[in-house]
C-alpha positions as CSV (number, residue, x, y, z in Angstrom):
1,M,114.7,86.2,159.0
2,G,113.0,85.8,162.4
3,Q,111.8,88.0,165.2
4,Q,113.4,88.5,168.6
5,Q,112.8,90.6,171.6
6,S,115.3,93.3,172.4
7,T,118.2,92.2,174.6
8,A,116.9,91.4,178.1
9,A,119.0,92.2,181.1
10,P,120.3,89.0,182.7
11,T,119.9,88.2,186.4
12,S,123.4,89.4,187.0
13,S,122.6,92.8,185.5
14,P,123.7,96.0,187.2
15,A,120.1,96.7,188.3
16,A,120.2,93.6,190.4
17,E,123.3,94.4,192.3
18,G,123.6,95.7,195.9
19,S,123.7,99.2,197.3
20,G,126.6,101.5,198.5
21,E,127.1,104.9,199.9
22,S,127.7,108.1,197.7
23,S,129.5,109.2,194.6
24,G,132.6,107.4,193.9
25,I,131.8,104.9,196.8
26,G,129.4,102.2,195.9
27,I,129.1,103.1,192.2
28,K,129.7,99.8,190.4
29,L,130.6,99.6,186.7
30,F,129.5,96.8,184.4
31,K,130.4,96.2,180.7
32,F,128.1,94.5,178.3
33,Q,129.4,91.3,176.6
34,Q,127.6,90.0,173.6
35,N,127.1,86.2,173.4
36,A,125.1,83.7,171.5
37,A,122.2,84.2,173.8
38,G,122.2,88.0,173.4
39,G,124.6,89.2,176.0
40,Q,125.3,89.6,179.6
41,W,126.6,92.2,182.0
42,D,130.0,91.6,183.6
43,L,131.3,93.4,186.7
44,Y,134.2,95.7,185.5
45,S,134.7,97.7,188.7
46,A,133.3,97.4,192.2
47,N,134.2,101.1,193.0
48,A,134.0,103.4,190.0
49,D,134.9,107.1,190.1
50,T,133.0,109.5,187.6
51,N,134.3,112.8,186.5
52,F,132.9,115.3,183.9
53,Y,135.6,117.2,182.0
54,D,135.9,119.6,179.1
55,I,138.4,118.0,176.5
56,N,138.9,121.5,175.1
57,E,139.6,123.2,178.5
58,D,143.1,124.3,177.5
59,S,141.8,126.0,174.3
60,A,140.4,129.5,174.4
61,S,139.1,129.3,170.9
62,K,137.3,126.0,170.9
63,K,133.8,125.5,172.5
64,K,133.3,123.1,175.4
65,D,133.2,119.4,174.6
66,W,132.2,117.5,177.7
67,H,133.3,114.0,178.3
68,L,132.7,111.5,181.1
69,E,135.8,109.8,182.7
70,I,135.1,106.6,184.5
71,G,138.0,105.4,186.5
72,S,141.3,105.7,184.9
73,D,140.8,103.9,181.6
74,I,137.3,104.8,180.2
75,D,136.6,108.0,178.5
76,L,133.1,108.5,177.0
77,P,131.8,111.6,175.0
78,V,128.7,113.0,176.5
79,T,126.1,112.2,173.8
80,D,122.4,111.3,173.7
81,Q,123.3,107.7,173.6
82,F,122.3,106.9,177.2
83,S,119.3,105.9,179.3
84,V,118.5,106.1,183.0
85,D,116.7,103.4,184.8
86,A,115.4,105.0,188.1
87,V,114.0,101.9,189.6
88,G,117.3,99.9,188.9
89,Q,119.3,103.0,189.9
90,R,121.5,102.6,186.8
91,V,122.7,104.6,183.8
92,T,123.6,102.8,180.6
93,L,126.2,104.5,178.2
94,A,127.7,103.9,174.8
95,A,131.3,104.5,173.8
96,D,132.5,105.5,170.4
97,T,134.2,102.1,170.1
98,G,130.9,100.3,170.4
99,A,131.4,99.1,173.9
100,V,128.5,99.5,176.3
101,Y,128.8,100.3,180.0
102,A,126.4,100.7,183.0
103,L,126.8,102.5,186.2
104,K,124.9,101.1,189.2
105,F,124.4,103.8,191.8
106,P,123.8,103.3,195.5
107,S,120.6,105.2,195.8
108,T,117.8,106.8,193.6
109,A,119.0,110.2,194.7
110,A,122.5,109.6,193.5
111,V,121.4,108.4,190.1
112,Q,119.0,111.5,189.8
113,L,121.9,113.8,190.6
114,F,124.0,112.1,188.0
115,E,121.3,112.4,185.4
116,Q,120.8,116.1,186.0
117,E,124.6,116.8,185.5
118,Y,124.8,114.5,182.5
119,N,121.8,116.4,180.9
120,S,123.3,119.7,181.7
121,R,126.6,118.8,180.0
122,L,124.7,117.3,177.0
123,F,122.8,120.5,176.6
124,E,126.0,122.6,176.4
125,N,127.5,120.0,173.9
126,T,124.4,120.3,171.8
127,F,123.7,124.1,171.8
128,G,127.2,125.4,172.7
129,V,126.0,127.3,175.8
130,P,125.9,126.3,179.6
131,F,122.5,125.0,180.8
132,N,120.6,127.7,182.8
133,A,117.0,129.0,182.7
134,K,117.9,131.9,180.3
135,N,119.7,129.7,177.8
136,R,117.0,127.0,178.0
137,D,114.3,129.5,177.2
138,E,116.4,130.9,174.3
139,K,117.0,127.5,172.8
140,L,113.9,125.6,173.7
141,G,111.4,128.2,174.1
142,K,110.1,129.9,177.3
143,D,106.8,128.1,177.1
144,S,108.1,124.8,175.9
145,I,106.4,121.6,175.9
146,L,109.8,120.0,176.8
147,P,109.7,119.5,180.7
148,V,112.3,120.4,183.2
149,G,112.9,117.6,185.7
150,G,110.9,114.9,183.9
151,E,107.3,114.2,183.0
152,T,104.6,115.4,185.4
153,A,101.6,113.3,186.6
154,E,99.3,115.6,184.6
155,S,101.3,114.8,181.4
156,R,101.0,111.1,182.1
157,E,97.2,111.3,182.6
158,Q,96.9,113.1,179.2
159,W,98.8,110.5,177.5
160,A,96.5,107.6,178.9
161,E,93.2,109.4,178.9
162,D,91.9,108.1,175.5
163,M,93.6,104.7,175.9
164,E,91.7,102.2,173.9
165,T,94.6,100.6,172.2
166,D,95.1,96.9,172.4
167,V,98.6,96.0,174.2
168,R,98.9,92.5,173.1
169,P,102.4,91.6,172.5
170,V,103.6,90.4,169.1
171,K,103.9,86.7,169.1
172,E,107.1,85.5,167.6
173,E,106.0,81.9,167.0
174,V,103.0,82.9,164.7
175,R,104.8,85.6,162.6
176,R,104.7,84.7,158.9
177,D,107.6,86.0,156.8
178,R,107.4,85.3,153.0
179,P,109.2,86.8,150.1
180,A,107.0,88.7,147.7
181,G,108.8,87.8,144.5
182,Q,112.4,87.0,143.4
183,A,115.5,89.0,144.5
184,G,116.7,91.4,141.8
185,K,118.4,94.7,141.2
186,E,118.9,97.2,143.9
187,V,115.7,98.5,145.6
188,H,115.4,102.2,146.3
189,G,111.9,102.4,147.9
190,V,108.4,101.3,147.9
191,R,105.0,103.1,147.8
192,L,102.1,101.1,149.0
193,G,98.5,101.6,147.8
194,A,95.3,101.3,149.6
195,G,93.7,99.8,146.4
196,D,94.7,96.7,144.8
197,R,98.2,97.7,143.6
198,S,101.6,99.0,145.3
199,Y,104.7,100.0,143.5
200,L,108.5,99.2,144.1
201,V,111.3,101.4,142.9
202,R,114.0,98.9,141.6
203,D,116.9,100.7,139.8
204,K,115.3,102.7,137.0
205,Q,112.0,100.7,136.9
206,I,108.8,100.6,138.8
207,E,107.6,97.1,139.6
208,V,103.9,96.5,140.2
209,L,102.9,94.6,143.2
210,K,99.5,93.1,144.1
211,N,98.1,93.9,147.5
212,V,96.9,90.9,149.4
213,Y,95.8,90.2,152.9
214,G,98.8,90.7,155.2
215,G,101.2,91.9,152.4
216,V,101.9,92.1,148.8
217,Q,102.7,89.7,145.8
218,S,104.7,90.2,142.6
219,T,102.8,90.5,139.4
220,G,105.8,90.2,137.2
221,V,104.8,93.7,135.5
222,S,107.2,96.6,135.5
223,F,107.7,99.8,133.4
224,D,110.7,102.1,132.9
225,M,111.0,105.7,134.2
226,T,111.4,107.4,130.9
227,P,110.4,111.1,130.6
228,P,108.3,112.1,127.7
229,K,111.1,114.1,125.8
230,G,113.0,110.8,125.2
231,Q,115.5,111.4,127.9
232,Q,117.3,108.4,129.5
233,S,115.5,106.4,132.2
234,F,116.0,107.7,135.7
235,T,115.5,106.6,139.4
236,P,112.9,108.9,140.9
237,N,113.6,110.8,144.2
238,K,110.1,110.7,145.6
239,L,106.8,108.9,144.7
240,M,103.3,110.0,145.4
241,L,100.1,108.3,144.4
242,M,97.0,110.6,143.5
243,N,93.9,110.6,141.3
244,R,92.4,107.5,143.0
245,E,95.8,105.8,142.6
246,R,95.6,105.9,138.9
247,R,98.4,108.3,138.6
248,M,101.7,108.8,140.2
249,N,103.9,111.9,140.7
250,M,107.6,111.4,140.6
251,L,110.2,114.1,141.8
252,S,113.2,114.3,139.6
253,P,116.5,113.3,141.2
254,E,118.3,116.5,140.0
255,G,117.4,118.9,142.9
256,G,113.6,118.2,142.7
257,Q,113.2,120.9,140.0
258,N,110.8,118.9,137.9
259,L,107.9,116.5,138.4
260,Y,107.0,113.7,136.2
261,H,103.2,112.6,136.1
262,T,102.7,108.9,135.3
263,D,99.7,107.1,134.1
264,I,99.9,103.9,136.0
265,E,97.4,101.9,133.8
266,T,99.6,102.5,130.7
267,G,102.9,102.7,132.6
268,K,104.0,105.9,130.8
269,V,105.1,109.3,131.9
270,V,102.4,111.5,130.3
271,S,103.5,115.0,131.4
272,E,106.4,116.9,132.8
273,W,106.2,119.9,135.1
274,S,108.5,122.4,136.6
275,F,108.2,124.1,140.0
276,K,108.4,127.8,139.7
277,K,107.2,130.8,141.7
278,D,107.1,134.3,140.0
279,G,109.3,132.9,137.3
280,V,112.0,131.6,139.7
281,D,112.8,128.0,140.2
282,A,111.2,126.6,143.3
283,G,112.6,123.0,143.7
284,M,111.0,120.7,146.1
285,I,112.6,118.0,148.4
286,D,109.5,116.3,149.6
287,L,105.9,115.9,148.5
288,A,102.6,115.0,150.2
289,N,98.9,114.5,149.5
290,E,96.8,117.3,150.9
291,T,95.2,114.8,153.3
292,R,96.2,111.4,154.7
293,G,93.6,109.7,152.3
294,A,93.7,112.1,149.4
295,Q,95.4,109.6,147.0
296,L,92.0,107.9,147.0
297,D,90.3,111.0,145.8
298,D,90.2,112.8,142.4
299,R,92.1,116.0,143.2
300,D,94.9,117.7,141.3
301,T,96.4,119.7,144.1
302,F,99.2,118.5,146.5
303,L,101.7,119.9,148.9
304,G,105.5,120.3,148.7
305,I,108.4,121.7,150.7
306,G,111.9,123.2,149.8
307,N,114.6,124.2,152.3
308,K,112.7,127.4,153.1
309,R,109.4,127.1,151.4
310,I,106.0,125.3,151.9
311,A,103.7,125.3,148.9
312,R,100.4,124.0,147.6
313,W,100.6,123.2,143.9
314,D,97.8,122.8,141.4
315,M,98.4,120.5,138.2
316,R,95.4,122.1,136.4
317,A,97.3,124.0,133.8
318,P,95.7,127.4,132.8
319,E,95.9,126.4,129.1
320,G,94.0,123.1,129.8
321,V,94.9,119.5,130.2
322,V,98.6,118.8,129.8
323,Q,99.7,115.6,128.1
324,E,102.8,114.6,126.2
325,L,104.4,118.0,126.4
326,S,107.5,119.0,124.4
327,S,108.6,121.1,127.3
328,P,107.8,121.3,131.0
329,S,104.6,123.0,132.0
330,V,105.0,125.4,134.9
331,M,103.1,124.2,137.9
332,T,100.6,126.6,139.3
333,W,101.5,128.1,142.7
334,D,98.3,127.8,144.9
335,G,99.4,129.1,148.2
336,G,102.2,128.7,150.8
337,H,104.9,130.6,152.3
338,D,108.5,131.5,151.7
339,Y,110.7,132.1,154.7
340,K,113.5,134.7,154.6
341,T,115.9,132.4,156.3
342,N,116.8,128.9,155.6
343,V,114.5,126.9,158.0
344,A,116.0,123.7,156.6
345,F,112.7,122.0,155.9
346,N,113.4,118.2,155.3
347,C,110.2,116.2,155.5
348,M,106.4,116.5,155.8
349,A,103.2,114.5,156.4
350,T,99.4,115.3,156.5
351,S,96.4,114.1,158.7
352,G,93.0,113.0,157.6
353,D,91.7,116.7,158.0
354,G,94.7,118.2,156.1
355,Y,96.8,119.2,159.2
356,V,100.5,119.5,158.1
357,V,103.5,118.6,160.1
358,I,107.0,119.5,158.8
359,G,110.4,118.4,160.2
360,S,113.6,120.4,159.8
361,D,117.4,119.6,160.0
362,D,117.6,121.7,163.0
363,G,115.3,119.3,164.9
364,Q,112.3,121.5,164.9
365,I,108.7,120.1,164.3
366,R,106.2,122.7,162.8
367,L,102.4,122.2,162.9
368,Y,100.2,124.0,160.4
369,G,96.5,124.2,160.3
370,N,94.4,123.0,157.3
371,K,93.2,126.5,156.4
372,S,96.5,128.4,155.8
373,L,100.1,127.5,155.2
374,T,101.4,131.0,155.9
375,R,102.3,130.4,159.5
376,A,102.9,127.5,161.7
377,N,100.6,127.6,164.8
378,T,103.1,125.5,166.8
379,A,106.9,125.1,166.6
380,I,108.1,122.3,168.7
381,P,111.9,122.9,169.6
382,G,114.4,120.1,168.7
383,L,116.8,118.3,170.9
384,G,119.7,118.9,168.5
385,G,119.3,116.0,166.1
386,P,117.9,116.6,162.5
387,I,114.4,115.3,161.9
388,T,114.7,112.9,158.9
389,A,111.0,111.8,158.7
390,V,107.6,112.7,160.2
391,D,104.3,111.0,160.4
392,V,100.9,112.1,161.8
393,T,97.8,109.9,162.8
394,Y,94.6,110.2,160.8
395,D,92.9,112.2,163.5
396,G,95.9,114.4,164.1
397,K,96.3,113.7,167.7
398,W,99.7,112.3,167.5
399,V,102.8,113.2,165.6
400,L,106.0,111.0,165.1
401,A,109.3,112.4,164.3
402,T,112.4,110.3,163.4
403,T,116.0,111.2,164.2
404,K,119.1,109.1,164.0
405,N,119.1,107.9,167.6
406,Y,115.4,108.1,168.7
407,L,111.8,108.6,167.5
408,M,109.9,111.4,169.3
409,V,106.1,111.0,169.8
410,V,104.2,114.2,170.4
411,K,100.5,114.3,171.7
412,T,99.1,117.3,169.8
413,T,95.8,117.7,171.9
414,Y,95.7,119.6,175.1
415,K,93.3,121.8,177.1
416,D,93.6,125.7,176.8
417,K,93.3,128.1,179.6
418,G,89.5,127.8,179.6
419,G,89.5,124.1,179.8
420,K,88.6,123.6,176.2
421,E,90.3,120.8,174.2
422,T,92.2,122.0,171.2
423,N,95.4,120.9,169.4
424,G,98.7,122.3,168.3
425,F,97.7,122.5,164.7
426,K,95.0,125.1,165.5
427,S,96.7,127.0,168.4
428,K,100.1,127.2,169.9
429,M,101.1,124.3,172.2
430,G,103.0,125.4,175.3
431,A,103.8,124.0,178.8
432,R,100.1,123.0,179.2
433,A,100.6,120.3,176.6
434,P,101.8,116.9,177.6
435,A,105.6,116.2,177.3
436,P,106.8,114.3,174.3
437,R,108.1,110.7,174.7
438,L,111.0,109.1,173.2
439,L,111.3,105.6,171.5
440,R,114.8,104.4,171.6
441,L,116.8,101.3,171.2
442,K,118.4,100.0,174.3
443,V,122.0,101.1,174.4
444,E,123.1,97.5,174.8
445,D,121.4,96.6,171.6
446,Q,123.7,99.0,169.7
447,P,126.4,96.5,169.1
448,L,123.9,94.2,167.5
449,L,122.7,96.9,165.3
450,Q,126.3,98.1,164.5
451,G,125.4,101.7,165.2
452,A,122.8,102.0,162.5
453,A,120.5,105.0,162.4
454,L,116.8,104.7,162.9
455,R,115.0,105.7,159.8
456,Q,111.5,106.4,158.5
457,G,109.3,106.0,161.6
458,K,105.5,105.4,160.7
459,F,102.2,104.8,162.4
460,T,99.8,102.1,161.4
461,W,98.3,103.1,158.0
462,V,94.6,104.3,158.6
463,T,92.6,106.5,156.2
464,E,89.2,106.7,157.9
465,A,87.8,108.1,161.1
466,G,87.2,105.8,164.0
467,R,90.1,103.6,163.5
468,D,93.1,103.8,165.9
469,E,96.8,103.4,164.9
470,R,98.1,100.8,167.2
471,W,101.7,100.3,166.2
472,I,104.8,102.2,165.3
473,V,107.6,100.9,162.9
474,A,111.1,102.0,161.9
475,S,114.0,100.7,160.1
476,C,117.5,100.3,161.4
477,G,120.4,98.8,159.6
478,N,119.4,95.0,158.9
479,H,116.4,95.3,161.2
480,T,112.8,96.4,161.4
481,V,111.8,97.8,164.8
482,L,108.2,97.5,166.1
483,W,106.8,99.4,169.1
484,N,103.2,98.8,170.5
485,F,101.7,102.2,170.5
486,G,99.4,101.4,173.5
487,Q,102.4,100.5,175.5
488,V,104.0,103.9,174.7
489,K,100.8,105.7,175.8
490,L,100.7,103.8,179.1
491,A,104.5,104.0,179.8
492,E,105.7,105.2,183.3
493,P,108.7,107.5,183.6
494,T,110.8,104.8,185.1
495,T,113.2,104.9,182.1
496,T,114.3,108.2,180.8
497,S,117.0,109.7,178.5
498,Y,117.7,113.0,176.7
499,G,116.1,115.9,178.6
500,G,114.6,113.6,181.3
501,L,111.9,112.6,178.8
502,T,110.0,109.3,179.4
503,T,111.6,106.8,177.2
504,C,110.2,103.5,175.8
505,T,112.7,100.7,175.2
506,N,110.2,97.8,174.9
507,Y,110.1,96.8,171.3
508,H,110.6,93.8,168.8
509,L,113.4,93.5,166.4
510,I,112.9,91.7,163.1
511,K,116.1,90.8,161.3
512,K,117.0,90.5,157.7
513,Q,120.2,89.4,156.0
514,E,120.8,92.7,154.3
515,S,120.1,96.3,154.8
516,V,116.4,97.3,155.3
517,V,115.4,100.1,152.9
518,D,111.9,100.6,154.3
519,S,109.3,98.9,156.6
520,V,105.7,100.0,155.8
521,F,102.4,98.9,157.4
522,V,99.9,97.8,154.8
523,H,96.6,99.7,154.5
524,D,93.9,99.0,156.9
525,N,91.9,97.2,154.2
526,Y,94.5,94.5,154.0
527,A,95.6,94.4,157.7
528,N,92.3,93.6,159.6
529,S,91.3,90.7,157.4
530,P,91.4,86.9,157.5
531,G,95.1,85.8,157.5
532,A,96.4,89.3,158.7
533,N,96.3,91.8,161.5
534,D,97.2,95.4,162.3
535,T,101.0,94.5,162.5
536,S,101.0,93.3,158.8
537,M,103.7,95.0,156.9
538,V,105.9,95.1,153.8
539,V,109.7,95.1,154.5
540,V,111.9,96.1,151.7
541,T,115.7,95.1,151.8
542,K,118.3,96.1,149.3
543,H,117.3,93.3,146.8
544,Q,114.2,91.7,148.2
545,V,110.6,92.4,149.2
546,W,109.0,90.6,152.3
547,S,105.5,90.4,153.5
548,L,105.3,90.1,157.4
549,A,102.0,89.3,159.2
550,D,100.8,87.8,162.4
551,D,98.0,85.3,162.5
552,D,95.1,86.1,165.0
């Protein structure tokens, strides 16, 4: 119910221990033990030998599967669940069993050599080929924004050059945490509005919430999700507000073949649409307004993606206004692109100017301009994990991608060869662009979170120019995780992880008693007001809705 800082390293942590000589000599091994105060590091071995080995080395048919052996009794798979503290000269690692270990090295050079080898083995586990220049270029791109050997000083300067973000810490003692109504049937999601109403998907009903400073309140009003043909009520797969938030589009749960258009003022589904292109079904898996603030406009077009398709759809039917149809009307295809191969599109978001970002199951992030959807101007390679959610700031300068184990923040602006500032939505980002940064949970916090996946990372919700997004939020098991975006921009590469990327592990955990379905910042209209601030959010758990806000 309250809030806590991520687990802090105690004074007897591996980073505080003494030095030694070389590999195998002077490498100390610690094991993390949870307790009522959070946890502590206990010395496990004063002289730990380490060895990388292929668990499939005796099989000619299986691909390599690298493990790390520590001493004679610890065997860890080489995964992205690790972090490197260069200052403390330690590497923290997670085991499949939930145990957490830390290796304390005798020197900075020793820990850097270990990090290089670990990342090389991880590359091979992820992509199935040894790490070398040729394979790296093939898998990550020859002109990739992913650095070799860590973030450069030029990249750090680009991250901090427009720093106007407030880096005040969230104050635990003033956080208000109040329920926004009574607990009820299972909650599947929430869609916040920028006006006076928001909407909760609870079982097969939509509950209407009232937006207030710092959160929402229950109105006691709800309506069933009953299609116009008299079919049984259903639980929608996706929700999207449009037409000045008077209408709501709902994606059908059966493969996204149909879309139901709801008049919110009457609480009725007024029309049903089917997605088709050239007479062939074109089911959608995600929807997005054309711009970040388009739900506040009167427009009838929106965007959608399928596994290998991006499309713009127009709800203005050729035969006129569609209402109370006896059969679905075919949505008008208004542009887009079909890929010949399955590019595994999974999620999408749009900026204030209509730039489009799409995440894929293969880990790629594609950036499209606001003029055409036929070709991505930038394709950012993945690190192996599927992208499950994406977001983009109103000005399009920053993109956020969520994976199971980390969030990746990408700065899209950079200077071209002529020194002119541009962005990855307009032209291809390459090695001239700043390196991405990762937001991760500390490995030692994993037992507390029981190995739950990070989900649905989001920036602060801004829909007008001149306002900065100051915070990033994600859900993880029974917790909401909050990062200060200003601290992310100013981070030094003292902590790194996958690929040597600068990694931010300074965050706040807000715990609930049951699984968190979603954590969403309230709109700027209700955040920067008396009794609220820009960390105000709505947290939806499996059966309850909470408003969380900080007093100024």
